[in-house]
MARKE-752891 format. One record per residue (C-alpha): x, y, z. Coordinates in steps of 0.001 Angstrom, whole numbers, padded with zeros to 6 digits, always signed. Example, Ala and Ser with C-alpha at 12.3 -4.5 7.8 and 13.67 -1.06 7.14 Angstrom:
+012300-004500+007800+013670-001060+007140
END
This chain:
+075737+114814+095254+072691+116862+094192+074026+120134+095641+077665+121102+095182+079170+122836+098260+080830+126134+097416+081802+129376+099172+080540+132472+097348+082173+135896+097667+079458+138315+098852+081510+141381+099790+079962+144377+098050+077313+142267+096310+073545+142208+096780+071401+139462+098270+067642+139977+097975+065289+138555+100591+061560+138423+099830+059666+138320+103099+060067+140318+106298+058607+138001+108913+060153+135545+111352+060885+133019+108562+063044+135510+106673+064647+136842+109879+066364+133478+110468+068081+133686+107052+068849+137393+107377+070567+136746+110692+073045+134483+108875+073469+136890+105956+074361+139696+108355+077522+137760+109235+078685+138299+105656+079741+141518+103896+076791+141427+101503+074400+144287+100818+071038+142924+101972+067792+144163+100430+064565+143002+102084+061065+143281+100585+057831+142545+102411+054893+143908+104329+054500+143738+108109+058147+143376+109111+058906+141547+112336+060692+143382+115153+064124+142006+114208+063878+143133+110582+062648+146591+111658+065541+146965+114136+068148+145919+111550+066682+148376+109049+066708+151224+111582+070320+150418+112448+071244+150647+108759+072314+147015+108555+069968+146273+105643+067886+148065+103028+064182+147462+103748+061269+148079+101368+057745+147638+102690+056496+146244+099377+056743+143027+097433+059752+142393+095198+059365+142992+091457+061547+142081+088476+063401+145407+088502+064404+144878+092129+066498+141825+091207+068949+143830+089132+072469+143257+090463+071435+140543+092935+073554+137376+093116+071208+135388+095378+067505+135499+096136+065749+134077+099193+061992+133577+098961+060907+133527+102616+057330+134801+102654+055769+131812+104428+053381+131901+101457+054064+129261+098794+052403+131130+095941+054302+134340+096657+057530+132377+097075+056988+130722+093704+056293+134105+092094+059601+135486+093392+061417+132317+092370+060049+132718+088835+061352+136303+088755+064783+135079+089865+064774+132287+087288+063943+134749+084511+066725+137058+085710+069265+134220+085885+069743+134601+089651+070067+131557+091911+067203+131290+094388+066217+129447+097529+062648+128895+098638+062958+128478+102384+061994+124990+103585+061295+123880+100009+064255+121800+098880+062656+120405+095727+061955+123823+094198+065176+125554+095283+068324+126034+093212+070598+126268+096247+070362+125612+099956+071913+127103+103063+073915+124611+105141+074285+124487+108898+077268+126710+109724+079977+126678+112373+081365+130201+112433+084935+130803+113550+085550+133669+111145+087569+133375+108932+087234+129632+109525+083791+128510+108415+082486+124948+108412+079392+124262+106325+077342+121104+106934+074720+119909+104500+072523+116842+104297+070602+118034+101200+067577+118495+103399+067320+114809+104259+068437+114897+107896+068379+118299+109643+068696+116622+113030+071881+114877+111902+073260+118191+110597+072651+119746+114018+074411+116858+115743+077429+117225+113482+077408+120979+114025+077395+120505+117799+080351+118131+117563+082372+120559+115453+081469+123457+117753+083026+121498+120622+086069+120525+118542+086937+124062+117375+087863+126428+120236+086408+129920+120129+089899+131328+119480+090292+129337+116235+089382+132366+114134+091867+134613+115949+094701+132134+115363+093712+131785+111706+093702+135568+111161+097096+136034+112828+098509+133108+110868+097214+134520+107576+099274+137661+108119+102424+135590+108622+102160+133407+105508+104567+135446+103406+107276+134918+106057+107392+131169+105399+106698+131154+101652+110372+130317+100960+110163+126996+102828+109528+123702+101081+105981+122376+101119+106926+119757+103723+108589+122358+105948+105584+124681+105646+103210+121888+106633+105399+121086+109619+105407+124762+110597+101631+125167+110386+101024+121802+112052+102996+122949+115077+101285+126346+115127+097715+125055+114844+098546+121847+116721+098909+123650+120058+101792+126126+120040+099662+129029+118833+096808+128345+121237+099166+128069+124210+100843+131353+123291+097479+133118+122942+096340+131862+126342+099555+132918+128074+100409+136211+126413+097737+137243+123938+098308+138165+120302+101797+139560+120973+102929+136185+122291+101397+134477+119237+103452+136692+116910+106617+135830+118858+105788+132125+118670+105319+132321+114900+108728+133955+114505+110345+131320+116711+108745+128440+114803+109803+129945+111470+113383+130283+112694+113484+126628+113755+112138+125505+110370+114719+127666+108602+117467+125753+110361+116296+122442+108891+118314+121492+105816+116076+121569+102750+118174+118755+101268+117296+116284+104027+115807+113028+102836+112115+112607+103336+110286+109997+105349+108156+107018+104353+105101+105769+106215+103800+102308+105372+100107+102760+106010+097666+099939+106605+094449+100970+104863+092452+098171+106450+089750+096251+104579+088171+099320+102971+085888+101117+105413+087458+104533+106262+085974+104294+109757+088341+101393+110447+091459+103496+109800+093596+104415+112786+094107+108080+113642+097802+107654+112838+096905+106374+109369+094674+109386+108749+097478+111750+109787+099954+109984+107508+097574+110304+104556+097025+113983+105271+100741+114790+105688+101959+112977+102587+103421+114777+099559+103224+111522+097613+100830+108610+098053+101723+105270+096437+098857+102837+096842+097942+099279+095983+095102+098457+093601+092955+097062+096424+092944+100270+098482+089358+101564+098538+088598+104886+096786+087014+106149+100007+090427+105883+101687+092122+107880+098939+089513+110627+099359+091278+111452+102647+094493+112428+100839+095287+116128+100398+094340+117470+096980+097861+118791+096466+099459+115389+096965+100672+113263+094082+098735+109992+094042+100091+106982+092111+098588+103511+091857+101387+100936+091956+099033+097989+092123+099679+094378+091380+097020+092384+089565+096826+088639+089984+097569+086913+086658+097632+090325+084958+099772+093351+084226+101471+094624+087352+104139+096966+088611+107428+095182+089195+108568+095220+092801+111955+096700+091928+110213+099616+090198+108018+100248+093245+111114+100200+095470+112874+102672+093194+109865+104995+093158+109582+105042+096953+113297+105662+097401+113404+108316+094676+110612+110404+096182+112077+110110+099680+115566+111142+098503+113945+114199+096937+112805+115237+100429+109197+114166+100019+106962+112737+102723+105719+109456+101270+102720+107359+102287+102998+103822+100931+099420+102652+101370+098630+098945+101450+095271+097236+101773+094776+095536+105133+097932+095427+107218+101317+096136+105573+102981+093243+107392+100546+090572+106147+101435+089486+102600+102281+093095+101772+105918+092654+100666+106839+095027+103461+110325+093609+104027+111320+094067+100395+110408+097755+100481+111841+098521+103922+115119+096807+102933+115375+099213+100011+114859+102163+102342+117421+100910+104864+119967+100499+102083+119309+104093+100961+119479+105446+104524+115848+106614+104591+113743+106593+107747+110364+104903+107825+107502+103985+110125+104846+101308+109831+101236+102125+110651+099349+098871+111303+095955+098285+109719+093116+095860+110295+093931+092795+108252+091272+091006+106184+091135+087971+108498+090188+090072+111538+087683+092132+109569+086127+089026+108026+085716+087339+111407+084125+090503+112798+081734+090626+109826+080399+087139+110555+080321+087574+114322+082902+084834+114824+086231+084494+116582+089476+083516+114889+090357+081403+117927+088113+079499+120280+088879+077645+123481+088416+073955+122881+088410+074350+119087+091715+075830+117989+094567+077194+120067+096340+078477+116961+095432+080279+113763+097409+079779+110586+097665+082725+108207+098714+081512+104796+098552+082403+101126+097070+080436+098274+099801+081738+095965+103496+082377+096188+106091+083368+093596+106035+079841+092153+102240+079562+091778+099913+077655+094102+101586+077626+097513+102328+074345+099294+101667+074260+103029+101793+071795+105910+098528+070204+104775+098642+067337+107281+098739+069786+110171+095937+071907+108711+093793+068797+108093+093651+067918+111783+090250+068300+113482+089723+071771+114965+092345+073498+112804+091587+077005+111585+093249+079146+108963+092878+082464+107177+093829+081890+103557+094693+084964+101524+094623+084945+097721+092850+081617+097877+089858+081916+095542+091713+080956+092369+093498+078236+094317+090279+076888+095881+090301+073546+094065+093980+073043+094841+093545+073910+098543+090460+071740+098986+092086+068843+097186+095218+068958+099310+093281+069150+102578+090879+066336+101666+093777+064201+100496+095422+064618+103915+092286+063577+105800+090422+066790+106489+086685+066320+107107+084584+067100+104036+082049+069010+106170+084655+071383+107630+083075+074872+107411+084620+077441+105076+083578+081092+104875+084617+083126+101863+084670+086817+102711+085009+089236+099786+085143+093046+099893+085034+092904+103665+083590+096051+105347+082638+097593+101989+079149+098311+100698+079444+095444+098178+080714+092938+100737+079934+089320+099974+080020+086413+102415+079732+082888+101053+079365+079930+103422+080218+076419+102289+082104+073306+103357+085478+071976+102327+083718+069618+099911+081754+072552+098494+084937+074570+098131+086301+071875+095848+083436+072598+093460+084296+076282+093267+085392+076464+089638+083893+079760+088492+085965+082424+090207+083703+085111+088778+081198+084187+091498+083522+085907+093969+084597+089430+093039+087059+091704+094756+089684+090924+097431+088724+087823+099408+089954+085741+102315+088961+082128+103049+088252+081353+106686+088886+077622+106931+087277+075907+109922+085305+079034+110880+081565+079470+110288+079395+082565+110819+077485+082952+114039+073781+082528+113307+072812+086002+114566+075455+087652+112358+074284+085750+109312+070697+086848+109927+071704+090501+110490+073701+090613+107251+071442+088276+105278+071424+090318+102019+075196+089916+101828+075310+086152+102424+075262+083597+099621+074414+079960+100039+076970+077373+099071+074935+076466+095994+075499+079980+094605+079136+079206+093974
END
């Protein structure tokens, strides 16, 4: 990011605005929401600036700003609607070491003012670094609808109650505030005003106090999907946000982990094919240990936890330890890959069944019912199959599968670096350089891309010869 978002304390500090016309008035109107001391310099003030000055809301000088005027200022706005004058003021600010903004001139500004949703003390700032003001306004409108007008009132009342729940564990505090902001506080405010809100806070705190701090935690097995955060379920997002500890596989996309709370402990317990990996017993022990300590744990797995995710081994460990758990399904790679190529995993008249299988098991290359898979019209989603490509192709051809059976290799599905390779079963047999396919991949055997999808995603498709 070119501009780092930050909230600056302005109470009792000076912001200088150069310009007194309509251009500056728009910025001053925002600044008046803060507790800053506002000093405005410029000739021919507009009506709004004159009225604010007469009301004592700002300090107005009917002259241009000079170097001495910047003393003590923390921000400078150059809003003269005159580029040369704006640049002169910006140069003064630069010499004085004060951050400046030239209104409507992103390239020459040191900071910018985002679109703001104001629910004081809750403030949402939206920035597009000047690239898409219309998009910023659309986002702002959506957030305005999402945050009720009473959000600020609830936040202020809640802030005064924080010390009353400081003795609770972090998990208990999150549960308390989730209930308050999740509806209890708003209902109380609507029914009985601020007095009822205070009573509700006390009642919620009492109920949390009665919960034993020594209770075991809870584990959520979260399906992270193929990588695109937009494909996460709402339940998965909540589990990531609520977690004290996040234990994730190596294939979980960084964009997914960005949704985790900053305070949470995040540990990669990934397994690497043919490389150094966490042992399953150690992962089990880590999950159980955190849960027994009362932590809320999110065990995050790429795709869907129930598809080649060793889910049973980890849930068995939790059952043995008496720990509760839930499973949050995710979009598995086969579904995401089929969607990416505009195809269906099943098709009337082609295949009435889909086989989901792995190219590897604990003993190495995995044996399957090759004769059944080799029948005309069969379709399969083969996980962990790139390194086993020669083995898989050889077995299928040996059992009579047609050499021209389509195979689609989908790697990094739904991610920016996604890669779709189309070939045939005979071409798959020639796949000897696994470096041609990078990242997590699934082989769609017997399934070819729809032509329109291949054209739409052409930059991401490789011809069979490329492998």
